[in-house]
C-alpha positions in Angstrom: 51.4 -117.0 -107.3 52.7 -120.1 -105.4 54.4 -119.5 -102.1 57.7 -120.8 -101.4 58.1 -124.1 -99.5 59.5 -122.5 -96.5 56.0 -120.9 -96.1 54.5 -124.2 -95.5 57.4 -126.1 -93.7 59.0 -125.1 -90.4 62.5 -125.6 -89.2 61.7 -128.9 -87.8 60.4 -130.2 -91.0 56.8 -130.1 -90.4 54.4 -129.2 -93.1 51.2 -127.4 -92.4 48.9 -125.7 -95.1 45.4 -124.8 -95.6 43.9 -125.4 -98.9 42.8 -122.4 -100.7 39.9 -121.8 -103.1 41.9 -121.7 -106.1 43.2 -125.2 -105.3 39.7 -126.8 -104.7 39.5 -130.3 -106.4 43.4 -130.8 -106.8 44.9 -134.2 -106.2 46.9 -133.9 -103.0 50.1 -135.2 -104.4 50.1 -132.7 -107.4 49.0 -129.9 -105.1 52.1 -130.6 -102.7 54.4 -131.2 -105.7 53.5 -127.8 -107.2 53.7 -125.9 -103.9 56.8 -127.6 -102.5 58.9 -128.0 -105.7 61.9 -128.0 -106.1 62.8 -128.4 -102.5 60.7 -131.5 -102.2 60.2 -134.0 -105.0 56.6 -135.1 -105.9 57.6 -138.8 -105.9 58.9 -138.5 -102.3 55.9 -136.7 -101.1 53.6 -139.3 -102.8 55.5 -141.9 -100.8 54.9 -140.0 -97.5 51.2 -139.7 -98.4 51.0 -143.4 -99.0 52.9 -144.2 -95.8 50.4 -142.1 -93.9 52.9 -139.4 -92.8 50.8 -136.8 -94.4 47.2 -136.3 -93.3 44.2 -134.1 -94.5 42.1 -132.9 -91.6 43.7 -135.5 -89.3 42.9 -138.4 -91.6 45.3 -140.5 -93.8 44.3 -140.5 -97.5 45.6 -141.7 -100.9 47.7 -139.7 -103.3 44.7 -139.3 -105.6 42.6 -137.6 -102.7 41.0 -134.4 -103.9 41.2 -131.5 -101.5 38.7 -129.0 -100.6 39.0 -125.4 -99.6 39.8 -124.9 -96.0 41.2 -128.3 -95.3 44.3 -128.6 -93.4 47.1 -130.7 -94.7 49.8 -131.7 -92.0 52.9 -134.1 -91.6 56.5 -134.5 -90.9 58.2 -134.3 -94.3 61.8 -133.3 -93.3 64.1 -130.9 -95.0 64.7 -129.7 -98.4 67.4 -131.1 -100.8 70.3 -129.1 -99.9 70.3 -130.5 -96.5 69.8 -134.2 -97.3 72.4 -136.9 -96.4 74.8 -138.1 -99.0 76.7 -141.5 -99.3 79.7 -142.2 -97.0 81.8 -145.2 -96.8 81.2 -147.1 -93.5 82.0 -150.5 -92.3 78.6 -152.0 -91.7 77.8 -155.6 -90.3 74.9 -156.6 -92.5 72.8 -159.4 -90.9 70.5 -160.0 -93.9 69.6 -158.3 -97.2 67.0 -159.0 -99.9 64.8 -157.0 -102.3 62.6 -155.5 -99.7 65.0 -154.7 -96.7 68.4 -154.6 -95.1 69.0 -155.8 -91.5 72.0 -154.2 -90.0 74.0 -154.7 -86.6 74.2 -151.0 -85.6 77.4 -150.3 -84.2 77.9 -148.3 -80.9 78.2 -144.4 -81.0 76.5 -144.1 -84.4 73.5 -141.8 -85.0 70.6 -143.2 -87.1 70.1 -140.1 -89.4 71.4 -136.5 -89.7 69.8 -134.0 -87.2 70.7 -131.1 -85.2 74.5 -130.7 -85.1 75.1 -134.0 -87.0 75.3 -133.9 -90.8 77.5 -136.9 -91.5 78.9 -140.2 -90.1 75.4 -141.5 -89.5 74.0 -145.0 -90.3 71.9 -143.3 -93.2 75.2 -141.9 -94.7 76.8 -145.5 -94.7 73.6 -147.2 -95.9 73.3 -144.7 -99.0 77.0 -145.6 -99.9 76.1 -149.3 -100.0 72.4 -149.2 -101.1 71.8 -145.9 -103.1 68.3 -146.9 -104.0 67.3 -146.3 -100.3 67.6 -142.5 -101.0 64.1 -142.7 -102.7 62.5 -144.5 -99.9 60.3 -142.6 -97.4 61.5 -139.3 -95.9 64.5 -137.9 -97.9 66.2 -136.8 -94.6 66.0 -140.3 -93.2 65.7 -142.5 -96.0 64.8 -146.2 -95.3 64.5 -145.6 -91.7 61.3 -147.2 -90.2 62.4 -147.3 -86.4 65.3 -146.2 -84.4 67.9 -147.1 -81.7 69.6 -144.5 -79.3 73.2 -143.5 -80.3 75.0 -145.8 -77.8 72.6 -148.8 -78.3 73.8 -151.5 -80.5 72.0 -154.2 -82.3 69.3 -155.2 -84.9 67.9 -152.5 -87.0 65.6 -153.2 -90.2 65.8 -150.8 -93.0 63.3 -150.7 -96.0 64.7 -150.7 -99.6 61.4 -149.9 -101.3 58.4 -147.6 -100.6 56.1 -150.6 -100.3 58.3 -152.3 -97.9 58.5 -149.2 -95.8 54.8 -148.9 -95.7 54.6 -152.4 -94.5 57.1 -152.2 -91.8 55.8 -148.8 -90.5 52.4 -150.2 -90.2 53.7 -153.2 -88.4 55.6 -151.0 -85.8 52.4 -148.9 -85.4 50.3 -152.0 -85.0 52.8 -153.4 -82.5 53.2 -156.8 -84.2 56.8 -156.5 -84.3 58.4 -158.3 -81.5 61.6 -156.8 -80.1 64.0 -158.4 -77.5 67.0 -156.4 -75.9 69.8 -157.5 -73.8 70.8 -155.3 -70.8 73.0 -155.2 -67.8 71.6 -153.3 -64.9 73.1 -152.2 -61.7 71.7 -154.2 -58.6 70.4 -157.7 -58.0 66.9 -157.8 -59.3 64.6 -159.7 -56.8 62.1 -161.2 -59.5 62.9 -163.7 -62.1 60.6 -162.0 -64.6 57.6 -159.2 -64.5 55.7 -156.8 -66.6 56.5 -153.0 -66.2 53.2 -151.0 -67.0 54.2 -147.4 -66.4 53.2 -144.4 -68.5 56.1 -142.2 -69.6 56.3 -138.4 -70.3 58.8 -135.6 -70.6 61.0 -135.4 -67.5 59.8 -132.6 -65.2 63.3 -131.0 -64.8 65.6 -132.4 -67.5 64.9 -131.3 -71.1 65.0 -134.1 -73.6 64.7 -137.0 -71.0 61.7 -139.0 -70.1 60.2 -140.1 -66.9 57.4 -142.2 -65.3 54.5 -139.8 -64.9 51.2 -140.0 -63.1 49.1 -137.9 -65.5 49.2 -137.0 -69.1 51.9 -139.7 -70.1 51.9 -142.2 -72.9 51.1 -146.0 -72.0 54.3 -148.0 -71.9 54.6 -151.8 -71.3 57.8 -153.7 -71.0 58.3 -157.3 -69.9 61.8 -158.3 -68.5 63.3 -161.8 -67.7 66.4 -162.3 -65.6 69.1 -164.3 -67.7 71.7 -164.1 -65.0 72.6 -162.6 -61.7 76.1 -161.6 -61.7 77.5 -160.1 -58.5 76.4 -156.4 -58.1 74.9 -156.5 -61.6 72.0 -158.5 -63.4 71.9 -159.5 -67.0 68.4 -159.2 -68.2 66.3 -159.7 -71.3 63.7 -156.9 -71.9 60.8 -157.2 -74.5 59.1 -153.7 -75.0 55.5 -154.0 -76.1 55.2 -150.3 -76.9 58.0 -148.2 -78.6 58.3 -144.9 -76.5 61.5 -142.9 -76.5 64.1 -144.2 -73.9 61.3 -146.6 -72.7 63.6 -149.5 -71.5 66.0 -147.2 -69.7 63.4 -145.3 -67.9 61.3 -148.3 -66.9 64.4 -150.0 -65.5 65.6 -147.0 -63.7 62.3 -146.4 -62.1 62.5 -149.9 -60.7 65.7 -148.9 -59.0 67.9 -150.9 -61.4 69.2 -148.6 -64.1 71.3 -149.8 -67.1 75.1 -149.7 -66.3 77.0 -146.9 -67.8 73.7 -144.9 -68.7 74.9 -141.4 -68.8 71.4 -140.0 -68.4 69.4 -142.1 -66.1 70.3 -143.6 -62.7 72.7 -140.9 -61.2 73.1 -142.6 -57.8 73.4 -146.2 -59.4 76.2 -144.9 -61.7 78.1 -143.4 -58.9 77.9 -146.8 -57.3 79.1 -148.4 -60.4 82.0 -145.9 -60.6 82.9 -146.7 -56.9 83.0 -150.6 -57.7 85.3 -149.8 -60.6 87.6 -147.7 -58.5 87.8 -150.5 -55.8 88.9 -153.1 -58.7 91.4 -150.7 -60.0 92.9 -150.3 -56.5 93.0 -154.0 -56.1 94.7 -154.2 -59.7 91.7 -156.4 -60.9 90.6 -156.4 -64.7 88.3 -153.7 -65.5 85.5 -153.9 -68.1 86.0 -152.3 -71.4 82.5 -151.0 -71.9 82.2 -147.1 -72.2 78.5 -146.8 -73.1 75.0 -147.9 -71.8 74.9 -151.7 -71.7 71.8 -152.0 -73.8 71.7 -154.1 -77.1 68.8 -154.8 -79.4 69.3 -158.6 -79.6 66.3 -159.9 -81.6 63.7 -158.7 -83.9 60.7 -160.6 -85.2 58.4 -159.3 -87.9 56.2 -160.3 -91.1 58.4 -160.1 -94.2 57.0 -157.3 -96.5 57.3 -159.5 -99.6 56.4 -163.0 -98.4 54.2 -162.3 -95.4 56.5 -165.1 -93.6 57.3 -164.4 -89.9 61.0 -164.0 -89.7 63.5 -163.4 -87.0 66.9 -161.5 -87.2 69.5 -161.6 -84.3 72.5 -159.6 -83.5 75.2 -161.5 -81.2 76.0 -159.8 -77.9 78.6 -157.3 -78.5 82.2 -157.8 -77.0 81.9 -154.9 -74.6 78.8 -156.2 -72.9 80.0 -159.8 -72.9 83.2 -158.5 -71.3 81.1 -156.6 -68.6 79.3 -159.6 -67.8 82.5 -161.8 -67.5 84.2 -159.2 -65.2 80.9 -159.1 -63.0 81.0 -162.9 -62.8 84.6 -162.7 -61.7 83.7 -160.1 -59.0 80.9 -162.5 -57.7 
């Protein structure tokens, strides 16, 4: 008798099963479709296999792969249908759309997809309302999503409209052939006009959920920054991450001593200095910046188009709150 899907998928949406003798020679997609139905559709599982999200003994395989007893099938497959996101009207700034992808200028204070404590109001909910076909692309709990931005980071995000496009985009991000450029305003006057930051990242030793530069056991992380303008007590920089680690830009800049302005998680001393700067301006009855989140914006994204192979670039203009911050900083200088 088949075991329920919950036997094979944990609360984090991770699949792990060991192939039994009775299933020897079964196609992987059919085996998973039978064991995980009806919580997970076979078409969706097949898409995850093709994307390389599901492995057999640590190797990526095709949907037609025949399994052997004792082999371990693993992967992140998300959550069953009853927890999946639904369409919700949302005002989205679309930078580009075609048959393969959608490029959106992600607004501030928007989570990419549903997760712990957040079931609605996400970018995925808004995308499903405007592009319902995305619901059949990739992981059902985060359809169409091939990369992420932090909640309070604005800017360019590319979303897949087909499983073929998703596979192409995911592979490009994995191979690091996607070029990303961010705009940031940091606290302090950076001494160099440009430089590489080559510092490994790992879990913060004291703060759960945060990242830090580590000396042992970390992931290699590489960022290149270039100063665009020094504006009084702050510096307006352009940052190009070569790797895509969680919070990479924020941690790298903090480690150099120039954390991003209004970052609530990194650079405690610098954020206190920024707050003092604001108070001085308030007392002097001078204009205050409107920004209420970390001054980080995904400005430009360059990749190979999944359909044509052409190298294409998408840009999101500097948001009003960051432009205002830079203008106020100029005034203070």
